[in-house]
LODOPA-43114 format. One record per residue: residue number from 1; z negated, x negated, y of N, C-alpha, C, O in turn. Coordinates in nm, 3 decimals, always signed. Layout:
NODE,NUM,Z,X,Y,Z,X,Y,Z,X,Y,Z,X,Y $
...
//
This chain:
NODE,1,+1.185,-0.480,-4.060,+1.101,-0.533,-4.058,+1.116,-0.629,-4.253,+1.156,-0.569,-4.353 $
NODE,2,+1.085,-0.733,-4.252,+1.081,-0.893,-4.354,+0.959,-0.843,-4.427,+0.853,-0.805,-4.378 $
NODE,3,+0.997,-0.849,-4.568,+0.941,-0.846,-4.595,+0.810,-0.934,-4.618,+0.870,-1.029,-4.668 $
NODE,4,+0.685,-0.972,-4.619,+0.585,-1.134,-4.652,+0.584,-1.129,-4.766,+0.462,-1.133,-4.780 $
NODE,5,+0.627,-1.123,-4.876,+0.673,-1.155,-5.032,+0.834,-1.265,-5.100,+0.858,-1.369,-5.162 $
NODE,6,+0.889,-1.176,-5.048,+0.974,-1.174,-5.119,+1.125,-1.183,-4.988,+1.231,-1.244,-5.001 $
NODE,7,+1.079,-1.101,-4.874,+1.194,-1.185,-4.799,+1.303,-1.089,-4.744,+1.398,-1.109,-4.668 $
NODE,8,+1.260,-0.991,-4.801,+1.380,-0.910,-4.815,+1.397,-0.869,-4.726,+1.303,-0.892,-4.650 $
NODE,9,+1.503,-0.790,-4.667,+1.498,-0.706,-4.516,+1.525,-0.561,-4.483,+1.573,-0.508,-4.382 $
NODE,10,+1.452,-0.483,-4.665,+1.544,-0.381,-4.635,+1.386,-0.251,-4.746,+1.369,-0.254,-4.868 $
NODE,11,+1.325,-0.181,-4.669,+1.179,-0.138,-4.737,+1.266,-0.010,-4.690,+1.383,+0.012,-4.657 $
NODE,12,+1.128,+0.072,-4.705,+1.121,+0.210,-4.681,+0.899,+0.264,-4.652,+0.805,+0.190,-4.683 $
NODE,13,+0.890,+0.391,-4.595,+0.735,+0.344,-4.511,+0.687,+0.471,-4.554,+0.740,+0.570,-4.504 $
NODE,14,+0.588,+0.488,-4.647,+0.537,+0.533,-4.790,+0.417,+0.659,-4.689,+0.386,+0.777,-4.704 $
NODE,15,+0.374,+0.528,-4.568,+0.234,+0.596,-4.515,+0.256,+0.573,-4.319,+0.245,+0.466,-4.260 $
NODE,16,+0.276,+0.658,-4.280,+0.161,+0.651,-4.159,+0.065,+0.695,-4.102,+0.017,+0.807,-4.123 $
NODE,17,+0.004,+0.577,-3.986,-0.161,+0.651,-3.955,-0.123,+0.650,-3.834,-0.010,+0.605,-3.815 $
NODE,18,-0.203,+0.698,-3.715,-0.242,+0.673,-3.605,-0.328,+0.583,-3.591,-0.394,+0.589,-3.695 $
NODE,19,-0.379,+0.483,-3.513,-0.448,+0.414,-3.489,-0.600,+0.430,-3.358,-0.587,+0.394,-3.241 $
NODE,20,-0.702,+0.477,-3.402,-0.841,+0.455,-3.244,-0.684,+0.451,-3.151,-0.592,+0.369,-3.147 $
NODE,21,-0.704,+0.551,-3.101,-0.727,+0.661,-2.965,-0.565,+0.691,-2.944,-0.512,+0.737,-2.843 $
NODE,22,-0.511,+0.658,-3.053,-0.354,+0.693,-3.068,-0.326,+0.547,-2.959,-0.295,+0.573,-2.843 $
NODE,23,-0.341,+0.354,-3.014,-0.397,+0.321,-2.934,-0.296,+0.146,-3.048,-0.296,+0.029,-3.008 $
NODE,24,-0.233,+0.194,-3.168,-0.171,+0.213,-3.291,-0.122,+0.261,-3.303,-0.134,+0.378,-3.269 $
NODE,25,+0.005,+0.199,-3.381,+0.054,+0.330,-3.514,+0.048,+0.232,-3.664,+0.089,+0.118,-3.643 $
NODE,26,+0.000,+0.260,-3.829,-0.013,+0.165,-3.905,+0.066,+0.180,-3.973,-0.006,+0.225,-4.062 $
NODE,27,+0.145,+0.182,-4.008,+0.248,+0.178,-4.166,+0.190,+0.130,-4.310,+0.090,+0.058,-4.315 $
NODE,28,+0.227,+0.153,-4.372,+0.255,+0.120,-4.472,+0.304,+0.122,-4.547,+0.269,+0.216,-4.617 $
NODE,29,+0.451,+0.015,-4.628,+0.567,-0.020,-4.624,+0.581,-0.077,-4.755,+0.530,-0.182,-4.795 $
NODE,30,+0.679,+0.024,-4.837,+0.710,-0.076,-4.941,+0.834,-0.126,-4.959,+0.934,-0.055,-4.944 $
NODE,31,+0.844,-0.293,-5.003,+0.992,-0.309,-5.062,+1.095,-0.272,-5.108,+1.093,-0.241,-5.227 $
NODE,32,+1.184,-0.266,-5.056,+1.256,-0.228,-5.246,+1.362,-0.288,-5.269,+1.481,-0.260,-5.281 $
NODE,33,+1.270,-0.417,-5.273,+1.367,-0.542,-5.387,+1.210,-0.555,-5.518,+1.178,-0.496,-5.622 $
NODE,34,+1.175,-0.621,-5.469,+1.068,-0.657,-5.501,+0.876,-0.499,-5.522,+0.799,-0.507,-5.618 $
NODE,35,+0.863,-0.425,-5.444,+0.858,-0.244,-5.463,+0.699,-0.346,-5.467,+0.640,-0.371,-5.573 $
NODE,36,+0.655,-0.389,-5.341,+0.510,-0.468,-5.384,+0.505,-0.370,-5.179,+0.597,-0.332,-5.107 $
NODE,37,+0.372,-0.369,-5.162,+0.355,-0.325,-5.050,+0.268,-0.376,-4.929,+0.159,-0.429,-4.951 $
NODE,38,+0.307,-0.362,-4.825,+0.240,-0.432,-4.706,+0.188,-0.330,-4.636,+0.148,-0.243,-4.713 $
NODE,39,+0.169,-0.302,-4.516,+0.018,-0.305,-4.412,+0.156,-0.387,-4.288,+0.223,-0.488,-4.308 $
NODE,40,+0.154,-0.313,-4.192,+0.214,-0.308,-4.010,+0.180,-0.216,-3.937,+0.190,-0.093,-3.942 $
NODE,41,+0.128,-0.305,-3.853,+0.064,-0.268,-3.671,+0.216,-0.213,-3.586,+0.322,-0.268,-3.617 $
NODE,42,+0.215,-0.134,-3.509,+0.308,-0.112,-3.376,+0.227,-0.080,-3.244,+0.155,+0.020,-3.243 $
NODE,43,+0.240,-0.179,-3.112,+0.141,-0.144,-3.062,+0.214,-0.111,-2.841,+0.237,-0.171,-2.736 $
NODE,44,+0.214,-0.015,-2.886,+0.244,+0.022,-2.692,+0.267,-0.185,-2.637,+0.155,-0.232,-2.622 $
NODE,45,+0.378,-0.291,-2.611,+0.407,-0.354,-2.532,+0.266,-0.343,-2.390,+0.260,-0.228,-2.348 $
NODE,46,+0.215,-0.389,-2.355,+0.168,-0.382,-2.158,+0.226,-0.445,-2.054,+0.203,-0.563,-2.026 $
NODE,47,+0.315,-0.358,-1.982,+0.457,-0.461,-1.905,+0.339,-0.464,-1.738,+0.384,-0.412,-1.636 $
NODE,48,+0.205,-0.524,-1.735,+0.172,-0.554,-1.588,+0.207,-0.650,-1.531,+0.259,-0.731,-1.608 $
NODE,49,+0.201,-0.702,-1.362,+0.278,-0.722,-1.306,+0.228,-0.905,-1.343,+0.133,-0.946,-1.409 $
NODE,50,+0.346,-0.986,-1.266,+0.238,-1.092,-1.266,+0.266,-1.079,-1.103,+0.322,-1.014,-1.015 $
NODE,51,+0.170,-1.211,-1.136,+0.086,-1.253,-1.018,+0.143,-1.418,-0.895,+0.148,-1.535,-0.933 $
NODE,52,+0.172,-1.374,-0.775,+0.213,-1.473,-0.665,+0.087,-1.512,-0.661,-0.019,-1.461,-0.624 $
NODE,53,+0.143,-1.682,-0.741,-0.055,-1.736,-0.616,+0.022,-1.818,-0.550,+0.141,-1.847,-0.564 $
NODE,54,-0.072,-1.859,-0.463,-0.041,-1.872,-0.281,+0.057,-2.016,-0.267,+0.107,-2.072,-0.169 $
NODE,55,+0.059,-2.037,-0.374,+0.169,-2.156,-0.352,+0.252,-2.098,-0.403,+0.358,-2.158,-0.380 $
NODE,56,+0.281,-1.946,-0.508,+0.430,-1.966,-0.496,+0.466,-1.976,-0.622,+0.584,-1.950,-0.643 $
NODE,57,+0.387,-2.013,-0.733,+0.329,-1.992,-0.888,+0.354,-1.884,-0.874,+0.349,-1.821,-0.768 $
NODE,58,+0.407,-1.822,-1.044,+0.376,-1.653,-1.058,+0.276,-1.663,-1.203,+0.309,-1.762,-1.268 $
NODE,59,+0.216,-1.622,-1.237,+0.176,-1.620,-1.370,+0.155,-1.491,-1.394,+0.151,-1.412,-1.300 $
NODE,60,+0.139,-1.454,-1.511,+0.165,-1.276,-1.591,-0.009,-1.313,-1.513,-0.073,-1.402,-1.458 $
NODE,61,-0.020,-1.169,-1.558,-0.146,-1.085,-1.486,-0.277,-1.162,-1.580,-0.243,-1.172,-1.698 $
NODE,62,-0.425,-1.221,-1.552,-0.463,-1.183,-1.661,-0.661,-1.117,-1.715,-0.774,-1.161,-1.693 $
NODE,63,-0.623,-1.031,-1.767,-0.771,-0.925,-1.764,-0.890,-0.930,-1.789,-0.975,-0.844,-1.768 $
NODE,64,-0.911,-1.117,-1.876,-0.997,-1.191,-1.847,-1.062,-1.255,-1.728,-1.172,-1.259,-1.674 $
NODE,65,-0.896,-1.321,-1.709,-0.924,-1.417,-1.550,-0.998,-1.311,-1.462,-1.119,-1.315,-1.437 $
NODE,66,-0.954,-1.265,-1.440,-0.967,-1.095,-1.347,-1.158,-1.062,-1.424,-1.278,-1.087,-1.412 $
NODE,67,-1.111,-1.030,-1.459,-1.300,-0.988,-1.507,-1.457,-1.117,-1.529,-1.575,-1.083,-1.520 $
NODE,68,-1.399,-1.275,-1.561,-1.424,-1.351,-1.506,-1.486,-1.396,-1.345,-1.601,-1.424,-1.311 $
NODE,69,-1.347,-1.388,-1.257,-1.419,-1.340,-1.122,-1.537,-1.277,-1.096,-1.636,-1.324,-1.040 $
NODE,70,-1.521,-1.170,-1.140,-1.637,-1.037,-1.034,-1.742,-1.056,-1.179,-1.849,-1.027,-1.127 $
NODE,71,-1.759,-1.070,-1.251,-1.868,-1.144,-1.332,-1.901,-1.279,-1.257,-2.009,-1.283,-1.317 $
NODE,72,-1.905,-1.378,-1.190,-1.921,-1.457,-1.114,-1.917,-1.446,-1.030,-1.858,-1.538,-0.973 $
NODE,73,-1.964,-1.345,-0.949,-1.985,-1.326,-0.832,-2.047,-1.187,-0.858,-1.964,-1.100,-0.833 $
NODE,74,-2.124,-1.155,-0.886,-2.223,-1.074,-0.985,-2.309,-1.103,-1.054,-2.372,-1.014,-1.110 $
NODE,75,-2.350,-1.275,-1.078,-2.386,-1.373,-1.151,-2.573,-1.328,-1.140,-2.633,-1.431,-1.109 $
NODE,76,-2.629,-1.258,-1.151,-2.815,-1.235,-1.072,-2.826,-1.160,-0.995,-2.919,-1.143,-0.916 $
NODE,77,-2.708,-1.092,-1.011,-2.746,-1.001,-0.979,-2.818,-0.811,-1.017,-2.829,-0.802,-1.139 $
NODE,78,-2.849,-0.715,-0.968,-2.850,-0.549,-1.108,-2.713,-0.501,-1.073,-2.662,-0.437,-0.982 $
NODE,79,-2.682,-0.548,-1.163,-2.466,-0.498,-1.118,-2.505,-0.569,-1.350,-2.548,-0.664,-1.415 $
NODE,80,-2.440,-0.410,-1.366,-2.408,-0.440,-1.559,-2.341,-0.435,-1.507,-2.300,-0.402,-1.396 $
NODE,81,-2.286,-0.531,-1.726,-2.138,-0.578,-1.662,-2.024,-0.450,-1.750,-1.901,-0.461,-1.754 $
NODE,82,-2.102,-0.341,-1.808,-2.025,-0.225,-1.757,-1.962,-0.171,-1.664,-1.840,-0.157,-1.655 $
NODE,83,-2.064,-0.128,-1.571,-1.973,-0.175,-1.383,-1.848,-0.270,-1.401,-1.739,-0.248,-1.452 $
NODE,84,-1.882,-0.343,-1.363,-1.785,-0.406,-1.383,-1.631,-0.388,-1.442,-1.522,-0.381,-1.385 $
NODE,85,-1.691,-0.380,-1.658,-1.523,-0.347,-1.698,-1.468,-0.220,-1.634,-1.354,-0.177,-1.611 $
NODE,86,-1.636,-0.163,-1.606,-1.522,-0.028,-1.531,-1.413,-0.040,-1.387,-1.310,+0.007,-1.338 $
NODE,87,-1.504,-0.122,-1.368,-1.389,-0.222,-1.234,-1.244,-0.273,-1.226,-1.147,-0.264,-1.150 $
NODE,88,-1.292,-0.352,-1.381,-1.197,-0.372,-1.410,-1.042,-0.306,-1.468,-0.930,-0.319,-1.421 $
NODE,89,-1.076,-0.252,-1.554,-1.045,-0.112,-1.599,-0.908,-0.020,-1.464,-0.788,-0.028,-1.439 $
NODE,90,-1.015,+0.047,-1.423,-0.921,+0.039,-1.341,-0.819,+0.048,-1.180,-0.768,+0.136,-1.110 $
NODE,91,-0.836,-0.174,-1.181,-0.762,-0.226,-1.161,-0.650,-0.229,-1.190,-0.541,-0.236,-1.136 $
NODE,92,-0.713,-0.220,-1.335,-0.574,-0.272,-1.430,-0.514,-0.088,-1.434,-0.395,-0.107,-1.458 $
NODE,93,-0.527,+0.041,-1.427,-0.522,+0.069,-1.408,-0.374,+0.123,-1.224,-0.270,+0.179,-1.191 $
NODE,94,-0.514,+0.032,-1.172,-0.358,+0.047,-1.037,-0.321,-0.001,-1.086,-0.312,+0.090,-1.168 $
NODE,95,-0.244,-0.133,-1.166,-0.115,-0.257,-1.186,-0.086,-0.174,-1.239,-0.060,-0.093,-1.151 $
NODE,96,-0.062,-0.111,-1.366,-0.017,-0.018,-1.429,+0.040,+0.056,-1.397,+0.137,+0.051,-1.473 $
NODE,97,+0.069,+0.203,-1.269,+0.063,+0.277,-1.166,+0.201,+0.239,-1.047,+0.285,+0.323,-1.015 $
NODE,98,+0.197,+0.093,-0.995,+0.286,+0.066,-0.966,+0.421,+0.059,-1.034,+0.437,+0.056,-1.156 $
NODE,99,+0.499,+0.057,-0.960,+0.624,-0.034,-0.922,+0.740,-0.124,-0.984,+0.836,-0.151,-1.055 $
NODE,100,+0.625,-0.147,-0.875,+0.616,-0.287,-0.876,+0.596,-0.402,-0.975,+0.483,-0.400,-1.024 $
NODE,101,+0.670,-0.495,-1.014,+0.680,-0.576,-1.120,+0.646,-0.732,-1.069,+0.703,-0.826,-1.125 $
NODE,102,+0.551,-0.755,-0.963,+0.423,-0.835,-0.851,+0.393,-0.800,-0.877,+0.407,-0.699,-0.946 $
NODE,103,+0.249,-0.916,-0.804,+0.171,-0.842,-0.696,+0.143,-0.973,-0.679,+0.165,-1.056,-0.767 $
NODE,104,+0.084,-1.005,-0.548,+0.024,-1.104,-0.430,-0.148,-1.143,-0.512,-0.252,-1.077,-0.515 $
NODE,105,-0.133,-1.202,-0.537,-0.295,-1.259,-0.543,-0.411,-1.237,-0.371,-0.528,-1.258,-0.339 $
NODE,106,-0.280,-1.184,-0.305,-0.366,-1.158,-0.126,-0.404,-1.011,-0.222,-0.508,-0.959,-0.262 $
NODE,107,-0.261,-0.983,-0.230,-0.288,-0.828,-0.281,-0.421,-0.722,-0.415,-0.471,-0.615,-0.452 $
NODE,108,-0.407,-0.853,-0.428,-0.537,-0.871,-0.625,-0.645,-0.876,-0.572,-0.725,-0.788,-0.602 $
NODE,109,-0.691,-1.003,-0.457,-0.801,-0.940,-0.344,-0.884,-0.891,-0.323,-1.005,-0.890,-0.348 $
NODE,110,-0.754,-0.802,-0.225,-0.770,-0.730,-0.125,-0.903,-0.603,-0.270,-1.023,-0.573,-0.274 $
NODE,111,-0.799,-0.581,-0.344,-0.873,-0.417,-0.415,-0.991,-0.483,-0.464,-1.096,-0.462,-0.402 $
NODE,112,-0.994,-0.541,-0.538,-1.110,-0.703,-0.618,-1.239,-0.604,-0.502,-1.317,-0.510,-0.518 $
NODE,113,-1.192,-0.710,-0.371,-1.262,-0.663,-0.274,-1.349,-0.562,-0.196,-1.457,-0.572,-0.137 $
NODE,114,-1.225,-0.415,-0.227,-1.295,-0.288,-0.185,-1.354,-0.259,-0.285,-1.462,-0.244,-0.228 $
NODE,115,-1.391,-0.223,-0.463,-1.432,-0.206,-0.553,-1.560,-0.269,-0.508,-1.659,-0.206,-0.471 $
NODE,116,-1.547,-0.420,-0.515,-1.752,-0.493,-0.508,-1.799,-0.485,-0.392,-1.907,-0.540,-0.373 $
NODE,117,-1.749,-0.432,-0.308,-1.814,-0.384,-0.180,-1.895,-0.261,-0.199,-2.016,-0.262,-0.178 $
NODE,118,-1.809,-0.119,-0.251,-1.870,-0.057,-0.285,-1.957,-0.062,-0.407,-2.041,+0.024,-0.382 $
NODE,119,-1.988,-0.117,-0.533,-2.070,-0.182,-0.614,-2.113,-0.279,-0.582,-2.080,-0.344,-0.682 $
NODE,120,-2.181,-0.373,-0.497,-2.249,-0.462,-0.530,-2.197,-0.534,-0.373,-2.087,-0.588,-0.386 $
NODE,121,-2.266,-0.547,-0.203,-2.222,-0.658,-0.150,-2.291,-0.740,-0.103,-2.288,-0.767,+0.017 $
NODE,122,-2.408,-0.829,-0.236,-2.386,-0.963,-0.223,-2.215,-1.064,-0.301,-2.144,-1.159,-0.268 $
NODE,123,-2.224,-0.973,-0.407,-2.129,-0.968,-0.510,-1.990,-0.946,-0.436,-1.895,-1.009,-0.483 $
NODE,124,-1.971,-0.881,-0.347,-1.894,-0.891,-0.201,-1.923,-1.025,-0.134,-1.838,-1.097,-0.187 $
NODE,125,-1.954,-1.060,-0.096,-1.983,-1.133,+0.006,-1.950,-1.285,-0.089,-1.901,-1.383,-0.033 $
NODE,126,-1.982,-1.285,-0.218,-2.004,-1.365,-0.277,-1.818,-1.428,-0.293,-1.774,-1.524,-0.230 $
NODE,127,-1.736,-1.342,-0.394,-1.620,-1.328,-0.411,-1.558,-1.326,-0.255,-1.502,-1.435,-0.249 $
NODE,128,-1.542,-1.272,-0.151,-1.541,-1.360,-0.008,-1.479,-1.458,+0.053,-1.391,-1.507,+0.124 $
NODE,129,-1.578,-1.460,-0.016,-1.632,-1.699,-0.036,-1.488,-1.806,-0.024,-1.427,-1.895,+0.036 $
NODE,130,-1.501,-1.687,-0.164,-1.411,-1.801,-0.186,-1.233,-1.779,-0.116,-1.154,-1.839,-0.043 $
NODE,131,-1.245,-1.606,-0.228,-1.029,-1.510,-0.185,-1.026,-1.596,-0.092,-0.957,-1.698,-0.103 $
NODE,132,-1.110,-1.566,+0.034,-1.059,-1.650,+0.196,-1.088,-1.753,+0.202,-1.023,-1.816,+0.285 $
NODE,133,-1.177,-1.819,+0.139,-1.147,-1.959,+0.167,-1.241,-2.038,+0.267,-1.232,-2.155,+0.304 $
NODE,134,-1.292,-1.985,+0.286,-1.458,-1.987,+0.383,-1.463,-2.124,+0.429,-1.481,-2.206,+0.339 $
NODE,135,-1.446,-2.198,+0.610,-1.434,-2.332,+0.619,-1.536,-2.368,+0.658,-1.559,-2.488,+0.639 $
NODE,136,-1.639,-2.289,+0.725,-1.793,-2.296,+0.791,-1.830,-2.126,+0.766,-1.769,-2.029,+0.721 $
NODE,137,-2.044,-2.164,+0.857,-2.112,-2.032,+0.819,-2.041,-2.023,+0.959,-2.141,-2.059,+1.021 $
NODE,138,-1.964,-2.008,+1.040,-1.929,-1.887,+1.093,-1.818,-1.806,+1.041,-1.772,-1.709,+1.101 $
NODE,139,-1.783,-1.843,+0.947,-1.640,-1.692,+0.910,-1.738,-1.645,+0.741,-1.680,-1.589,+0.648 $
NODE,140,-1.881,-1.683,+0.738,-1.909,-1.650,+0.640,-2.044,-1.508,+0.708,-2.098,-1.406,+0.666 $
NODE,141,-2.041,-1.599,+0.842,-2.061,-1.526,+0.942,-2.056,-1.386,+0.992,-2.139,-1.295,+1.003 $
NODE,142,-1.905,-1.405,+1.024,-1.822,-1.314,+1.089,-1.785,-1.203,+0.974,-1.772,-1.086,+1.009 $
NODE,143,-1.767,-1.242,+0.834,-1.745,-1.141,+0.727,-1.893,-1.063,+0.702,-1.897,-0.945,+0.668 $
NODE,144,-2.021,-1.149,+0.724,-2.167,-1.037,+0.715,-2.141,-0.948,+0.841,-2.189,-0.835,+0.827 $
NODE,145,-2.088,-0.966,+0.941,-2.101,-0.892,+1.044,-2.096,-0.764,+1.030,-2.168,-0.665,+1.041 $
NODE,146,-1.905,-0.818,+0.978,-1.809,-0.718,+0.917,-1.916,-0.605,+0.911,-1.973,-0.521,+0.981 $
NODE,147,-1.908,-0.660,+0.762,-1.925,-0.569,+0.592,-2.106,-0.483,+0.690,-2.115,-0.369,+0.644 $
NODE,148,-2.264,-0.515,+0.824,-2.328,-0.464,+0.849,-2.225,-0.316,+0.873,-2.199,-0.212,+0.813 $
NODE,149,-2.177,-0.409,+1.041,-2.069,-0.309,+1.110,-2.038,-0.148,+1.044,-2.058,-0.040,+1.100 $
NODE,150,-1.971,-0.179,+0.877,-1.883,-0.115,+0.845,-1.961,-0.063,+0.731,-1.895,-0.044,+0.629 $
NODE,151,-2.099,-0.034,+0.726,-2.183,+0.023,+0.577,-2.263,+0.143,+0.712,-2.305,+0.140,+0.827 $
NODE,152,-2.248,+0.209,+0.630,-2.369,+0.328,+0.637,-2.493,+0.333,+0.707,-2.606,+0.295,+0.675 $
NODE,153,-2.438,+0.400,+0.832,-2.616,+0.388,+0.812,-2.838,+0.387,+0.778,-2.930,+0.468,+0.766 $
NODE,154,-2.819,+0.266,+0.779,-2.903,+0.273,+0.707,-3.058,+0.338,+0.712,-3.095,+0.396,+0.815 $
NODE,155,-3.135,+0.327,+0.612,-3.206,+0.438,+0.578,-3.320,+0.438,+0.654,-3.395,+0.345,+0.624 $
NODE,156,-3.379,+0.544,+0.786,-3.537,+0.456,+0.886,-3.581,+0.418,+0.732,-3.589,+0.448,+0.613 $
NODE,157,-3.615,+0.286,+0.889,-3.806,+0.189,+0.722,-3.864,+0.220,+0.842,-3.836,+0.294,+0.936 $
NODE,158,-3.991,+0.113,+0.802,-4.116,+0.089,+0.894,-4.091,+0.139,+1.016,-3.972,+0.173,+1.012 $
NODE,159,-4.154,+0.172,+1.167,-4.185,+0.244,+1.251,-4.065,+0.324,+1.334,-4.074,+0.347,+1.455 $
NODE,160,-3.956,+0.363,+1.257,-3.861,+0.449,+1.234,-3.802,+0.568,+1.202,-3.724,+0.576,+1.108 $
NODE,161,-3.833,+0.667,+1.275,-3.889,+0.828,+1.234,-3.969,+0.835,+1.108,-3.924,+0.911,+1.022 $
NODE,162,-4.078,+0.772,+1.083,-4.213,+0.772,+0.967,-4.299,+0.748,+1.127,-4.298,+0.679,+1.230 $
NODE,163,-4.406,+0.923,+1.018,-4.576,+0.934,+1.087,-4.600,+0.816,+1.169,-4.576,+0.832,+1.288 $
NODE,164,-4.641,+0.701,+1.132,-4.626,+0.571,+1.178,-4.628,+0.500,+1.305,-4.701,+0.409,+1.344 $
NODE,165,-4.530,+0.563,+1.361,-4.418,+0.549,+1.476,-4.474,+0.600,+1.503,-4.562,+0.544,+1.568 $
NODE,166,-4.492,+0.780,+1.482,-4.566,+0.885,+1.606,-4.715,+0.839,+1.612,-4.780,+0.875,+1.710 $
NODE,167,-4.756,+0.784,+1.543,-4.908,+0.761,+1.594,-4.936,+0.659,+1.757,-5.021,+0.669,+1.846 $
NODE,168,-4.845,+0.585,+1.741,-4.845,+0.401,+1.774,-4.778,+0.492,+1.926,-4.742,+0.429,+2.025 $
//
């Protein structure tokens, strides 16, 4: 460690403390040359996979980009920011657990769509329309039909299994 005051490279650790839920270690150090004290922080380096785009480019996984795209698809819906943050955290945890150093944008999109389908179906369709690059309304309708087909049996509505239906 290089002293920020005199540039000397030898120091001693005076105090070490674990910070916020073990996310980092705070160390107080004393320079062996000028005896001034300074603080350093040690963090674990996150090693998330790179995302391989459709055109072959590779870029580091960007949590904020993922969060922004999910928030955009949930815009004007009754989906809380905390729910979106939970989805992002879950996806990031899945990426940490993967052994591969790369993930295709297609795989990542499928993972996002799985979560959005459970969270909000309108947000799911919005995300799917951009992710799957729908060319026309028929592709959009096919996705909605698929969503309706996969949906659990609907609750009885008016006229289906109600007292009003029995009187007719």
